[in-house]
C-alpha positions as CSV (number, residue, x, y, z in Angstrom):
1,M,-49.5,-17.8,-65.4
2,K,-47.1,-14.9,-66.3
3,S,-47.7,-11.2,-66.6
4,I,-48.7,-9.9,-70.3
5,D,-45.6,-7.8,-69.9
6,E,-43.4,-11.0,-69.3
7,I,-45.7,-13.1,-72.2
8,L,-44.8,-9.7,-75.0
9,L,-41.1,-10.4,-74.1
10,S,-41.1,-14.3,-74.2
11,E,-39.9,-16.5,-76.9
12,A,-42.0,-19.5,-76.7
13,T,-43.4,-22.5,-79.3
14,E,-46.7,-22.7,-76.7
15,I,-47.7,-18.8,-77.6
16,E,-49.0,-17.2,-80.9
17,F,-50.2,-13.6,-81.4
18,K,-53.1,-12.3,-83.4
19,E,-54.5,-9.0,-84.3
20,S,-57.8,-9.7,-84.8
21,L,-60.2,-12.8,-85.1
22,E,-59.9,-14.3,-88.7
23,I,-63.1,-15.2,-89.7
24,V,-63.1,-15.4,-93.7
25,K,-60.3,-17.9,-93.3
26,P,-60.3,-19.2,-89.9
27,K,-57.8,-22.0,-90.7
28,S,-55.0,-19.5,-90.2
29,W,-55.8,-20.1,-86.1
30,L,-57.6,-22.9,-86.2
31,K,-54.9,-24.9,-87.1
32,T,-52.8,-23.8,-84.2
33,V,-55.6,-24.9,-81.8
34,S,-55.2,-28.5,-83.4
35,A,-51.5,-28.2,-82.8
36,F,-51.8,-27.2,-79.3
37,A,-53.9,-29.4,-78.3
38,N,-51.6,-32.2,-79.9
39,G,-49.0,-31.3,-78.1
40,I,-48.3,-29.7,-74.8
41,G,-51.1,-26.9,-74.9
42,G,-50.8,-23.3,-75.9
43,Y,-52.0,-19.5,-75.7
44,I,-53.4,-17.4,-78.8
45,Y,-53.9,-13.8,-78.0
46,W,-56.3,-11.6,-80.5
47,G,-55.4,-7.9,-80.2
48,I,-51.8,-8.2,-80.1
49,S,-49.7,-7.7,-83.1
50,D,-46.9,-9.8,-84.6
51,S,-44.5,-7.2,-83.1
52,R,-46.1,-7.2,-80.0
53,V,-47.7,-3.7,-79.8
54,I,-51.1,-4.2,-77.9
55,L,-54.0,-3.0,-80.3
56,G,-57.1,-4.0,-78.4
57,L,-60.3,-5.5,-79.6
58,S,-64.0,-4.1,-80.1
59,N,-67.1,-6.1,-80.0
60,V,-65.2,-8.9,-77.3
61,Q,-68.4,-10.4,-76.7
62,Q,-69.2,-11.2,-80.4
63,T,-65.5,-12.4,-80.7
64,I,-65.4,-14.9,-77.9
65,E,-69.0,-16.5,-79.2
66,K,-67.5,-16.6,-82.8
67,I,-64.1,-18.0,-81.4
68,S,-66.2,-20.8,-79.3
69,E,-68.1,-21.8,-82.5
70,F,-65.5,-22.1,-84.7
71,I,-63.9,-24.5,-82.4
72,K,-66.4,-26.6,-81.6
73,T,-67.5,-27.0,-85.0
74,R,-64.3,-27.0,-87.0
75,I,-62.2,-29.3,-84.5
76,E,-62.5,-32.8,-83.4
77,P,-62.8,-34.9,-81.3
78,A,-63.8,-31.9,-78.8
79,I,-61.2,-30.3,-76.8
80,M,-61.1,-28.3,-73.4
81,F,-60.1,-24.7,-73.7
82,R,-60.8,-21.2,-72.0
83,I,-61.3,-18.1,-73.4
84,S,-60.7,-14.9,-71.1
85,P,-60.4,-11.4,-71.7
86,I,-57.6,-9.4,-70.1
87,A,-57.4,-5.5,-69.6
88,V,-54.1,-4.1,-70.7
89,D,-53.7,-0.3,-70.8
90,G,-57.3,0.7,-71.2
91,K,-57.4,-1.7,-74.1
92,T,-59.0,-5.5,-74.0
93,V,-57.0,-8.2,-75.4
94,L,-58.3,-11.8,-75.3
95,R,-56.7,-15.3,-74.3
96,L,-57.6,-18.4,-75.6
97,E,-56.3,-21.1,-73.3
98,V,-55.9,-24.8,-75.3
99,K,-55.2,-27.8,-72.9
100,A,-52.7,-30.4,-74.2
101,G,-55.3,-33.4,-75.2
102,T,-55.5,-37.0,-74.1
103,S,-57.7,-38.3,-77.0
104,T,-55.4,-37.3,-79.9
105,P,-55.0,-36.4,-82.8
106,Y,-57.2,-33.6,-82.8
107,Y,-58.2,-32.4,-86.2
108,Y,-59.1,-29.3,-88.2
109,I,-62.2,-29.9,-90.2
110,N,-63.2,-28.3,-93.1
111,E,-65.4,-29.3,-96.0
112,G,-65.1,-32.9,-95.3
113,S,-61.1,-33.1,-95.0
114,K,-59.1,-33.6,-91.5
115,M,-55.9,-32.4,-90.8
116,A,-53.7,-32.9,-87.7
117,Y,-51.6,-30.1,-87.0
118,I,-48.0,-29.8,-84.6
119,R,-46.0,-27.2,-83.5
120,L,-42.7,-26.6,-85.0
121,G,-40.8,-23.8,-83.3
122,T,-43.7,-20.8,-84.0
123,E,-45.4,-22.2,-86.6
124,S,-48.3,-25.1,-87.1
125,V,-47.5,-27.7,-89.6
126,M,-49.3,-30.7,-90.8
127,A,-48.2,-33.4,-88.6
128,P,-45.9,-36.2,-90.7
129,S,-46.8,-39.6,-90.9
130,H,-44.5,-40.9,-88.0
131,I,-45.9,-38.4,-85.8
132,L,-49.4,-38.5,-87.0
133,N,-49.0,-42.5,-85.9
134,E,-47.6,-41.5,-82.2
135,L,-50.6,-39.4,-82.0
136,I,-53.2,-41.9,-83.0
137,L,-51.4,-44.7,-80.4
138,K,-51.3,-42.0,-77.9
139,G,-54.8,-41.2,-78.1
140,Q,-55.4,-45.1,-77.7
141,K,-53.4,-45.1,-74.5
142,L,-50.6,-47.1,-76.6
143,S,-47.3,-47.0,-77.5
144,F,-45.3,-48.6,-80.4
145,D,-43.0,-50.9,-78.0
146,A,-46.3,-52.2,-76.5
147,M,-48.2,-52.9,-79.7
148,P,-48.4,-56.7,-81.0
149,S,-46.1,-57.7,-83.9
150,K,-46.9,-60.5,-86.5
151,I,-44.3,-62.9,-84.8
152,K,-44.8,-65.6,-82.5
153,Y,-42.7,-66.2,-79.4
154,T,-41.9,-69.7,-80.4
155,D,-40.3,-68.6,-83.6
156,I,-37.9,-66.7,-82.1
157,S,-34.9,-66.6,-79.5
158,F,-33.7,-64.3,-76.8
159,T,-30.4,-65.7,-75.8
160,L,-28.7,-62.3,-75.5
161,F,-31.2,-61.0,-73.2
162,E,-31.7,-63.8,-70.9
163,A,-27.8,-64.0,-70.4
164,T,-27.7,-60.3,-69.8
165,F,-30.6,-60.3,-67.3
166,K,-28.9,-63.2,-65.4
167,Q,-25.1,-61.2,-65.6
168,R,-26.7,-57.9,-64.2
169,T,-29.6,-59.1,-61.7
170,R,-28.3,-62.8,-60.8
171,N,-32.0,-64.0,-61.6
172,F,-33.1,-66.4,-64.2
173,I,-36.3,-65.7,-66.3
174,D,-39.2,-67.2,-66.2
175,K,-40.0,-68.2,-69.5
176,T,-43.6,-69.1,-68.8
177,S,-44.8,-65.5,-66.6
178,D,-41.8,-62.9,-67.3
179,Y,-42.3,-62.5,-70.7
180,I,-45.6,-61.9,-70.4
181,S,-45.4,-59.5,-67.3
182,F,-42.6,-57.6,-69.1
183,G,-44.7,-56.9,-71.9
184,L,-42.4,-58.4,-74.4
185,V,-45.2,-61.1,-75.2
186,D,-49.1,-60.9,-74.9
187,D,-51.2,-63.4,-73.7
188,K,-51.8,-64.8,-77.0
189,G,-48.2,-65.9,-77.4
190,I,-47.4,-63.0,-79.8
191,L,-44.3,-60.7,-79.4
192,T,-45.0,-57.3,-78.6
193,N,-42.5,-54.6,-80.9
194,A,-40.4,-53.9,-77.6
195,G,-39.8,-58.3,-77.5
196,V,-38.9,-58.1,-81.3
197,L,-36.1,-55.5,-80.3
198,L,-34.9,-57.4,-77.8
199,S,-35.1,-60.7,-79.5
200,D,-31.9,-62.1,-81.0
201,Q,-32.9,-62.0,-84.7
202,C,-34.6,-58.7,-84.1
203,P,-36.1,-58.1,-87.9
204,I,-36.7,-54.5,-87.3
205,M,-35.0,-52.6,-90.1
206,Q,-35.0,-49.2,-87.8
207,S,-33.2,-50.7,-84.8
208,R,-29.4,-49.9,-86.1
209,I,-26.6,-47.4,-85.6
210,F,-24.2,-46.3,-88.1
211,C,-21.0,-45.3,-85.9
212,T,-18.6,-42.8,-88.0
213,R,-14.9,-41.4,-86.3
214,W,-14.5,-38.3,-88.6
215,N,-10.8,-36.9,-89.1
216,G,-10.7,-33.5,-88.1
217,T,-13.8,-31.4,-86.6
218,D,-16.5,-31.4,-89.4
219,K,-18.4,-34.0,-91.2
220,G,-17.3,-34.6,-94.9
221,S,-17.0,-37.5,-96.9
222,I,-17.1,-41.0,-95.7
223,F,-15.1,-42.8,-97.9
224,E,-12.3,-39.8,-97.6
225,D,-12.4,-38.0,-94.3
226,A,-13.5,-41.1,-92.3
227,V,-11.0,-42.9,-89.7
228,D,-13.4,-45.6,-88.6
229,D,-16.8,-46.6,-90.1
230,K,-19.5,-49.5,-88.7
231,E,-22.8,-50.1,-89.2
232,Y,-24.6,-52.1,-86.4
233,K,-27.7,-54.0,-86.7
234,G,-30.0,-56.2,-84.0
235,N,-31.4,-56.0,-81.0
236,L,-31.0,-53.0,-78.2
237,I,-28.6,-55.1,-76.0
238,S,-26.0,-55.6,-78.8
239,L,-26.5,-52.0,-80.1
240,M,-25.7,-50.6,-76.4
241,D,-22.6,-52.9,-76.0
242,N,-21.3,-51.9,-79.9
243,G,-22.2,-48.3,-79.7
244,V,-20.5,-47.9,-76.4
245,S,-17.4,-50.1,-77.4
246,F,-17.2,-47.7,-80.5
247,V,-16.8,-44.8,-79.0
248,K,-14.2,-46.4,-76.4
249,N,-12.2,-48.2,-79.3
250,N,-11.9,-44.7,-81.2
251,S,-11.1,-42.4,-77.9
252,K,-7.8,-41.7,-75.7
253,V,-6.7,-42.2,-72.2
254,K,-4.3,-39.6,-71.2
255,W,-2.9,-40.4,-67.5
256,K,-1.4,-38.5,-64.8
257,K,0.8,-40.1,-61.7
258,T,-0.9,-39.4,-57.9
259,L,0.7,-40.5,-54.7
260,T,-1.2,-43.6,-54.6
261,G,-0.7,-44.8,-58.5
262,R,-2.3,-43.0,-61.6
263,D,-5.6,-41.0,-62.9
264,D,-6.9,-42.0,-66.3
265,M,-8.2,-38.9,-68.1
266,P,-10.2,-40.3,-71.1
267,D,-11.5,-37.9,-73.9
268,Y,-15.6,-38.8,-72.9
269,P,-16.3,-40.1,-69.5
270,E,-17.7,-43.5,-69.6
271,R,-20.6,-42.7,-67.6
272,A,-21.6,-40.0,-69.3
273,V,-21.5,-41.7,-72.9
274,F,-23.5,-44.6,-71.7
275,E,-26.5,-42.7,-70.5
276,A,-26.1,-40.7,-73.8
277,M,-26.5,-44.1,-75.4
278,V,-29.1,-45.3,-73.4
279,N,-31.4,-42.1,-73.7
280,A,-30.9,-42.6,-77.7
281,L,-32.3,-46.2,-77.4
282,I,-35.4,-45.8,-75.2
283,H,-36.4,-42.6,-76.3
284,R,-36.4,-42.7,-80.1
285,D,-39.0,-42.7,-82.5
286,Y,-38.7,-46.0,-84.1
287,M,-41.9,-45.5,-86.1
288,I,-40.0,-43.0,-88.2
289,I,-39.0,-46.1,-91.6
290,G,-35.5,-45.7,-92.6
291,S,-34.3,-43.9,-89.8
292,E,-31.5,-44.8,-87.5
293,I,-29.2,-43.9,-84.4
294,H,-25.9,-41.6,-85.5
295,I,-22.8,-41.9,-83.3
296,D,-20.4,-39.2,-85.2
297,M,-17.1,-38.8,-83.3
298,Y,-14.7,-35.9,-84.1
299,D,-11.6,-34.7,-82.4
300,N,-13.2,-32.4,-80.3
301,R,-16.5,-34.1,-79.8
302,L,-18.8,-37.0,-79.9
303,E,-22.5,-36.4,-81.2
304,I,-25.0,-38.9,-80.8
305,T,-28.1,-38.5,-82.7
306,S,-31.6,-40.3,-82.2
307,P,-34.8,-40.2,-84.0
308,G,-37.9,-38.2,-83.1
309,S,-38.4,-35.0,-80.9
310,M,-39.0,-34.6,-77.4
311,I,-42.7,-36.1,-76.1
312,G,-45.1,-33.2,-76.4
313,G,-43.1,-31.6,-79.0
314,R,-41.1,-29.2,-77.1
315,K,-37.6,-28.3,-77.7
316,I,-34.9,-29.0,-74.9
317,Q,-33.8,-25.8,-76.0
318,E,-36.6,-24.0,-74.6
319,V,-36.6,-26.2,-71.0
320,D,-34.5,-26.2,-67.7
321,I,-31.9,-28.6,-68.5
322,H,-31.7,-29.6,-65.0
323,H,-35.5,-29.9,-64.7
324,V,-36.5,-32.1,-67.5
325,P,-39.8,-34.0,-67.1
326,S,-39.5,-37.7,-67.1
327,L,-41.5,-38.6,-70.0
328,R,-41.3,-42.1,-71.9
329,R,-42.0,-42.5,-75.8
330,N,-41.3,-46.3,-75.2
331,P,-42.5,-47.5,-71.7
332,V,-41.9,-51.0,-72.1
333,I,-38.6,-50.6,-73.1
334,S,-37.5,-48.2,-70.5
335,D,-38.9,-50.6,-68.0
336,I,-36.8,-53.3,-69.3
337,F,-33.7,-51.3,-69.3
338,H,-34.3,-50.4,-65.4
339,R,-34.9,-54.2,-64.9
340,L,-31.3,-54.8,-66.3
341,K,-29.9,-51.9,-64.2
342,Y,-29.3,-49.6,-67.3
343,M,-31.2,-46.7,-66.4
344,E,-33.3,-45.6,-63.0
345,R,-37.0,-44.6,-63.4
346,R,-36.6,-41.3,-61.9
347,G,-35.3,-39.6,-65.5
348,S,-31.9,-38.8,-64.1
349,G,-29.9,-39.5,-67.3
350,I,-29.1,-35.8,-68.0
351,K,-28.5,-35.0,-64.6
352,K,-25.7,-37.9,-64.5
353,I,-24.1,-36.4,-68.1
354,L,-24.5,-33.2,-66.5
355,K,-22.5,-34.1,-63.7
356,E,-19.6,-35.7,-65.3
357,Y,-18.7,-32.0,-66.7
358,E,-19.2,-30.1,-63.7
359,E,-16.0,-28.4,-63.9
360,G,-16.6,-26.8,-67.6
361,N,-17.2,-27.7,-71.2
362,H,-20.3,-28.3,-70.8
363,P,-22.8,-30.9,-73.2
364,E,-25.1,-29.6,-75.4
365,F,-28.5,-31.1,-76.2
366,Y,-30.9,-29.7,-79.0
367,S,-33.9,-31.2,-80.6
368,D,-36.4,-30.4,-83.3
369,Q,-39.5,-32.4,-84.7
370,Q,-36.8,-35.0,-86.6
371,C,-34.2,-35.6,-83.7
372,F,-32.6,-35.2,-80.6
373,I,-29.0,-34.6,-80.5
374,V,-26.6,-34.8,-77.3
375,T,-23.2,-33.5,-77.7
376,L,-20.4,-34.7,-75.5
377,K,-17.1,-32.5,-76.0
378,N,-13.5,-33.9,-75.6
379,K,-12.1,-33.2,-72.4
380,N,-8.6,-34.0,-73.3
381,Y,-8.7,-31.6,-76.6
382,Q,-10.3,-28.7,-75.0
383,Q,-7.1,-29.1,-72.6
384,A,-4.7,-29.7,-75.2
385,T,-6.0,-27.1,-77.5
386,Q,-5.8,-24.2,-74.4
387,Q,-2.1,-25.8,-73.5
388,A,-1.2,-25.7,-77.4
389,T,-2.3,-22.3,-77.8
390,Q,-0.6,-20.9,-74.7
391,Q,2.6,-22.8,-75.7
392,A,2.8,-21.5,-79.3
393,T,2.2,-18.1,-77.8
394,Q,4.8,-17.9,-75.6
395,Q,8.3,-16.3,-76.3
396,G,9.9,-18.8,-73.7
397,E,8.3,-22.4,-75.4
398,V,11.2,-23.3,-77.7
399,K,9.5,-26.5,-79.0
400,Y,6.6,-24.7,-80.6
401,Q,8.0,-21.7,-81.3
402,D,10.5,-24.0,-83.0
403,L,7.8,-26.0,-84.7
404,L,6.0,-22.8,-86.5
405,E,9.3,-21.7,-87.3
406,F,10.3,-24.8,-89.2
407,C,6.6,-24.7,-91.0
408,K,7.8,-21.5,-92.7
409,I,8.7,-23.5,-95.6
410,P,5.7,-26.0,-96.4
411,K,5.9,-29.5,-94.6
412,T,4.1,-32.8,-94.7
413,R,2.5,-33.9,-91.5
414,N,5.3,-36.9,-91.3
415,E,8.2,-34.3,-91.2
416,L,6.1,-32.6,-88.5
417,Q,5.8,-35.2,-86.5
418,E,9.5,-36.4,-86.6
419,F,10.4,-32.9,-85.5
420,M,8.4,-32.8,-82.8
421,G,9.7,-36.1,-81.6
422,I,6.3,-37.7,-81.2
423,K,5.7,-41.3,-82.6
424,D,1.9,-41.6,-81.7
425,R,0.4,-40.6,-85.3
426,E,-3.3,-40.3,-83.8
427,Y,-1.9,-38.2,-81.0
428,F,0.0,-35.6,-82.9
429,R,-2.7,-35.3,-84.8
430,A,-5.3,-35.0,-82.4
431,Y,-3.7,-32.9,-79.7
432,I,-0.9,-31.0,-81.5
433,L,-1.4,-30.4,-85.0
434,N,-5.7,-29.7,-84.9
435,P,-5.6,-27.3,-82.4
436,L,-2.8,-25.3,-84.1
437,I,-4.9,-25.6,-87.3
438,S,-8.1,-24.7,-85.5
439,E,-6.2,-21.6,-83.8
440,G,-4.8,-20.6,-87.1
441,F,-1.3,-20.9,-86.2
442,I,-0.6,-23.4,-89.1
443,K,-2.5,-23.9,-92.6
444,L,-3.3,-26.5,-95.1
445,T,-1.7,-25.4,-98.6
446,I,-4.7,-27.5,-100.2
447,P,-7.5,-27.9,-97.4
448,D,-10.0,-28.7,-100.4
449,K,-7.9,-31.9,-100.7
450,P,-7.0,-33.3,-97.0
451,K,-5.8,-36.8,-98.3
452,S,-3.8,-35.2,-101.4
453,P,-0.7,-36.6,-101.5
454,K,0.8,-33.1,-101.8
455,Q,-0.4,-31.7,-98.8
456,R,1.5,-29.4,-96.9
457,Y,1.3,-27.5,-93.6
458,F,2.9,-24.4,-93.2
459,S,2.7,-21.2,-90.6
460,E,2.0,-17.6,-91.4
């Protein structure tokens, strides 16, 4: 347990401070008790102001009794908690420790109404419907992917799944027993949701990926600023293949000569893209109706966004990225991906992504109650930007200096590309033009209309 000084300096989802016990309107703190029990647990400190000033409490024993009474009568089902007095500089504060519960959801009860809360940053908010549904399943020791659907095994096919299983494991699936043991079919011959997600027909609408290759480093209009866009719907194996292929098809591969041949240098490490896609498919929240995974590619980065928060409600930004706990929202799907040798059971996906970027330009991870985002940096763009910046500022680099001089009178991209003697339009845009624009050496005359035929580039 941290010392009181460390706690006062910390900014954490699972800690809240109160000056005194609110008795007239106890919802102000009981909703936080509900949220902690529904999440990863937490602490409430009484006798400490929001500005972290220790004020202390009087009538400590009476306050303890009131806290216990309110929790026992207003929180349902019963939770595990502990109240401890702490002496600090001659003053007494109270610490309420709320354990993460296993019989979720935990409701705040008031005048016949029941409300379940979750933590959103440092606030306690009412659980949205998809999270409430997930809490209900958690309390029943179930998961969405293990729940039975309304589809019979005999009414659907698994051609792609069985072919992929044979290719990757060199084994055949025993249809009479394996589908049941894998958790894809129940003993009544009904598909689980995991079975539906792996079937050829896959009628679950949320099983989709929207892929977009944007022109530049920012998202714009899909009709004006998208170089390529695809929408894929279907079973998880096809989504896996199509997502990885989209990234590969919209990436460049540089190379350099070596003593024994050549080394390929792709924009994005293949292993990192693969692991990020696996993470998005197996950990996403399939109960969010109308949701889908998004792959957004820019000149300088790749973002993969999957619906749903981290398990337990904690933000990825608040944990040591090298020691993220291995928790699975969809254990049946995770087990199938392990059997297909797409992943390990040890939760090593993030570590493998980080390993591909050991030399720098590290990936970024972000999560909130709605989504989880993995951002991979374009290795060649970062290198090209640095080189272009250095070359453009060096007096001895005639080619770039001549280009900037050439732009004193506004020119079109075709004119600039011809001046540089570069035939590959995409290479020129990604590795020459855009880095110079981002560094401020070249500007657009009409920045609000990037597709305008009157567009010109100029240097100052």
